[in-house]
C-alpha positions in Angstrom: -18.1 20.7 -5.8 -17.5 22.0 -9.2 -13.8 20.8 -8.9 -14.7 17.6 -7.5 -16.9 16.3 -10.2 -14.4 17.9 -13.4 -11.7 15.8 -11.7 -13.8 12.4 -11.9 -14.5 13.5 -14.8 -11.8 14.1 -16.9 -9.8 11.6 -15.2 -11.2 8.8 -17.2 -10.4 10.4 -19.7 -7.1 9.4 -21.8 -4.5 11.7 -22.7 -5.8 11.7 -26.4 -9.6 12.7 -25.6 -7.8 15.4 -23.1 -6.4 17.0 -26.3 -9.1 17.0 -28.7 -11.5 18.9 -26.1 -8.7 21.0 -25.8 -8.4 22.0 -29.7 -12.4 21.6 -28.9 -12.5 24.9 -26.7 -9.7 26.3 -28.6 -11.5 26.3 -31.7 -15.4 27.4 -29.8 -13.6 30.2 -28.3 -11.9 31.2 -31.5 -15.5 32.0 -32.9 -16.0 33.5 -30.6 -13.5 36.0 -29.9 -13.1 37.0 -34.1 -17.2 37.7 -33.1 -16.9 39.8 -30.4 -13.8 41.5 -32.2 -16.1 42.7 -34.6 -19.3 42.9 -33.1 -17.7 45.7 -31.0 -14.6 46.9 -33.5 -12.2 46.5 -31.6 -9.1 43.7 -30.4 -9.6 44.3 -27.1 -11.6 41.2 -27.3 -8.0 39.2 -27.7 -7.4 39.7 -24.5 -10.3 36.9 -23.4 -7.7 33.9 -25.6 -6.4 33.8 -21.4 -10.0 32.2 -20.7 -9.7 28.6 -22.5 -5.8 28.5 -22.1 -6.0 28.3 -18.7 -9.6 27.0 -18.9 -7.4 23.9 -21.2 -5.6 23.9 -18.5 -7.4 21.8 -16.1 -7.6 19.2 -17.8 -4.1 18.5 -17.4 -4.0 18.4 -13.5 -1.6 15.2 -13.6 1.3 16.5 -15.6 1.3 19.8 -17.7 0.7 20.4 -21.1 1.8 22.4 -24.2 -0.7 22.5 -26.4 -2.5 25.3 -24.5 0.3 27.3 -24.5 0.5 26.4 -28.0 -2.9 26.9 -28.8 -3.7 30.1 -27.6 -1.0 31.3 -29.6 -2.0 29.8 -32.3 -5.5 31.3 -32.3 -4.7 34.4 -31.3 -3.0 34.8 -34.8 -5.4 33.2 -36.8 -8.0 35.7 -35.4 -5.7 38.1 -35.9 -5.5 37.9 -39.0 -8.8 36.9 -40.2 -9.9 40.2 -38.0 -7.1 42.9 -38.8 -6.8 41.1 -42.3 -4.8 43.5 -44.8 -4.2 45.9 -41.9 -1.9 43.1 -40.3 0.4 42.4 -43.8 0.9 45.9 -43.9 2.4 46.6 -40.7 3.8 42.1 -40.7 6.8 43.4 -38.1 4.4 45.4 -35.8 1.9 42.4 -35.9 4.5 39.3 -35.7 6.1 41.0 -32.8 3.5 41.8 -31.3 1.9 38.0 -31.2 5.4 36.9 -30.6 5.5 39.7 -27.4 1.9 37.6 -26.1 2.8 34.0 -27.3 5.6 34.8 -24.3 2.9 35.5 -22.3 0.7 32.3 -23.1 4.0 30.1 -22.2 4.5 32.5 -19.3 1.0 32.1 -17.9 0.1 28.8 -19.4 3.1 27.4 -17.4 2.3 29.3 -13.4 -1.3 28.0 -13.7 -0.3 24.6 -14.8 1.9 24.5 -12.0 0.0 26.0 -10.1 -3.2 22.8 -10.9 -1.0 20.3 -11.5 0.5 21.3 -7.5 -3.1 22.3 -6.0 -4.1 19.0 -8.0 -1.2 17.0 -6.0 -1.9 18.4 -2.8 -5.4 17.2 -3.1 -4.8 14.1 -3.2 -1.8 13.8 -1.1 -4.4 15.0 1.6 -7.9 12.6 0.7 -4.7 9.3 0.5 -3.8 9.8 3.9 -7.3 11.1 5.1 -8.3 7.3 4.0 -5.1 5.3 5.5 -5.4 7.5 8.6 -9.4 6.2 8.9 -8.1 2.6 7.9 -5.7 2.7 10.6 -7.5 3.7 13.2 -10.3 0.4 12.0 -7.3 -1.5 12.0 -6.3 -0.4 14.9 -9.9 -0.3 16.2 -10.2 -3.7 15.3 -7.0 -4.9 16.8 -7.4 -3.6 20.3 -10.9 -5.7 20.3 -9.3 -8.6 19.7 -7.2 -8.2 21.2 -8.8 -7.3 24.6 -11.0 -10.3 24.1 -9.0 -13.1 23.9 -6.5 -11.6 27.3 -9.4 -11.5 28.2 -10.2 -15.2 27.8 -7.0 -16.5 28.5 -6.4 -14.7 31.9 -10.1 -16.6 32.4 -8.5 -19.8 31.9 -5.3 -18.7 34.1 -7.6 -18.3 37.1 -9.9 -21.2 36.4 -6.8 -23.4 36.4 -5.5 -21.6 40.7 -8.9 -21.2 41.6 -8.7 -25.2 40.8 -5.3 -25.7 42.4 -6.7 -23.7 45.3 -9.4 -25.9 46.2 -7.6 -29.3 45.4 -3.6 -28.5 46.2 -3.0 -32.1 45.5 -4.7 -33.0 42.5 -2.7 -33.0 39.3 -1.0 -29.6 40.6 1.7 -30.4 38.6 -0.2 -30.3 35.1 -2.9 -27.4 36.0 0.7 -25.7 36.4 1.6 -26.1 32.7 -1.9 -24.9 31.1 -1.9 -22.4 33.9 1.8 -21.7 32.3 0.6 -21.7 28.2 -2.0 -19.4 29.3 0.1 -16.9 30.7 2.6 -17.6 28.1 -0.1 -16.7 25.2 -0.7 -13.7 27.2 2.9 -12.6 26.1 3.1 -13.2 23.3 -0.8 -11.7 22.4 0.9 -8.3 24.2 4.3 -8.9 22.2 2.4 -8.9 18.5 0.7 -6.1 19.4 3.0 -3.7 20.4 5.0 -4.9 16.6 1.5 -4.3 14.4 1.3 -0.8 16.2 4.7 0.2 15.7 5.0 -1.4 12.3 4.4 1.6 10.3 8.2 3.5 12.0 10.2 0.8 11.2 13.1 0.7 8.3 13.4 -1.2 5.9 17.1 -2.3 5.7 19.4 -4.8 3.5 19.5 -8.0 5.9 23.4 -9.5 4.6 23.0 -13.4 4.1 24.6 -14.4 7.4 22.5 -12.3 9.4 19.8 -14.3 8.1 21.2 -16.8 8.4 21.7 -16.2 11.8 18.5 -14.9 11.9 17.0 -17.8 10.9 18.7 -20.4 13.0 18.2 -18.4 16.4 14.2 -18.7 15.7 14.7 -22.2 14.7 16.9 -23.0 18.5 13.9 -21.7 20.1 11.3 -23.2 18.6 12.6 -26.6 18.8 12.3 -27.5 22.8 9.2 -27.5 22.4 8.6 -28.9 18.9 11.1 -31.9 21.2 8.2 -31.4 24.3 5.5 -32.1 21.5 6.6 -34.5 19.3 7.5 -33.2 16.7 10.7 -32.9 15.4 12.0 -30.1 12.8 14.4 -30.4 9.5 15.6 -27.5 8.2 18.5 -26.4 4.9 18.4 -23.1 5.3 21.4 -20.5 2.9 21.5 -16.7 3.4 20.5 -14.5 0.5 20.7 -10.4 0.7 17.5 -9.5 0.8 15.4 -6.5 2.1 13.9 -6.5 5.3 14.7 -5.9 8.8 15.0 -8.4 12.7 11.3 -8.8 12.2 12.4 -12.0 9.8 12.3 -13.6 13.2 8.7 -13.2 14.0 7.6 -13.9 10.3 9.0 -17.5 11.2 8.6 -17.7 14.8 5.0 -17.4 14.5 5.1 -19.6 11.7 6.5 -22.1 13.5 4.2 -21.7 16.2 1.5 -21.9 14.5 2.3 -25.6 12.9 4.0 -26.9 17.2 0.2 -25.5 18.6 -2.8 -26.0 15.6 -1.1 -29.1 12.7 -1.7 -31.6 14.8 1.6 -32.4 12.3 4.8 -34.8 13.4 7.6 -33.0 11.6 8.0 -29.7 10.1 10.8 -28.3 7.4 12.0 -25.4 6.8 13.9 -24.7 3.2 14.7 -22.0 1.5 14.9 -21.5 -2.6 16.6 -19.0 -4.6 14.6 -17.5 -7.3 15.3 -14.9 -9.9 14.8 -11.8 -7.9 13.9 -12.9 -4.7 14.5 -15.2 -1.8 12.0 -18.3 -1.1 11.8 -19.7 3.1 9.6 -22.3 3.2 7.7 -23.3 6.5 5.4 -26.8 6.1 4.3 -29.6 8.3 2.6 -33.2 7.7 -0.2 -32.2 9.6 -4.0 -31.3 9.1 -3.7 -29.3 6.6 -6.0 -25.8 6.3 -9.5 -26.5 4.3 -9.1 -24.1 1.0 -11.6 -22.4 2.0 -9.6 -20.9 4.5 -6.6 -20.5 1.9 -7.9 -17.3 0.8 -9.0 -15.1 4.1 -6.1 -17.1 6.5 -4.3 -14.2 6.4 -7.1 -11.6 7.1 -7.8 -9.8 10.6 -11.3 -9.9 10.3 -10.4 -14.5 10.2 -8.3 -13.8 14.3 -11.1 -13.8 15.0 -11.9 -17.3 14.3 -8.3 -18.2 15.7 -8.2 -19.7 19.3 -5.6 -18.2 19.9 -5.4 -14.6 19.2 -4.5 -15.3 15.3 -2.6 -11.9 15.6 -0.1 -14.4 14.7 -0.8 -14.7 10.9 -1.5 -11.2 10.4 0.9 -10.0 11.5 3.2 -12.4 9.3 1.2 -10.8 6.6 2.1 -7.2 6.8 5.9 -7.5 7.9 6.0 -9.2 4.4 4.2 -6.9 2.5 6.3 -4.5 4.0 9.3 -5.8 2.8 8.1 -5.7 -0.7 7.5 -9.0 -1.0 4.6 -11.8 -0.9 3.5 -14.7 1.0 1.2 -17.2 0.2 0.0 -21.0 0.9 -1.3 -24.2 -0.1 -1.0 -28.1 0.3 2.0 -29.6 1.4 3.8 -32.5 -0.3 4.3 -33.7 3.4 0.3 -33.9 3.7 -0.2 -31.0 5.5 0.3 -26.9 5.1 2.4 -24.8 2.6 3.8 -21.9 3.9 6.0 -19.9 1.5 7.3 -16.0 1.7 9.5 -14.5 -0.8 11.2 -12.1 0.1 12.9 -9.2 -2.6 17.2 -9.6 -2.7 19.2 -6.7 -2.7 
């Protein structure tokens, strides 16, 4: 309990303030030790200077400092001269030799105790962070699972509804009902794929994606989505130039989800995909001429909490943000010059 309060208090102090506190501790103990030496008429209280050494080391729990052992050595010399006075100088060589030996002990014990304090603090900090991350991960998984279950149930109900209509009226607009049931099944499959990818993000290795690989990934996704876009009467234009970036094959999922978002929800007639080589990043832009995204929703559209508002089981946009940030990149959204929404993906060059 005391250790937690001490670390919280010390963490707020600057390096200069920690040094001043250390000096104050040693000055205070110098007076106490000198008074004890005089009162007891003995030099044994000088051993008490190890205590402020260990105490002062606690101020430097992030990285060990030379200051405590230096001050301990100086305090020993000062108090010894004050207490022994002329006797110290009469036996100057022995006095200096004893002081030197104790100074070595101060440095060795200060180094060991200081490193031990740093290690303990680091271990406590890592464990605390691990617990926090695990709780956040559990909460996120619980939310994603509930979202997935909710959307899966909805799509299954839609599919069952159309199949029931076909069973009751087998000759009435059969093809249209089958197409709607098929689209609902496709969305279920997409939900399960996205769910699997979200749960496996932590196990994915970030690697170098070569320029030709990146172009291959993007062209593959474009061809895959053009067929569906043509059915919806949407034109897709692309002008892509690859670069070596940090990432993995999941870059395909990022572009696929962005294209699917425009095709299914933007109410657009045209989608453009382009890339631009910046100083230390490659920017990939996906924009459309659709209805756009309201300004009040731009900040929260990638949050997992926002996904409940999306009719298609909005794990796609959440997945985009998770993947790009895992690569050390970022994603931005703004209004497009075409009239709709514009998504900018920034990937670090490798």
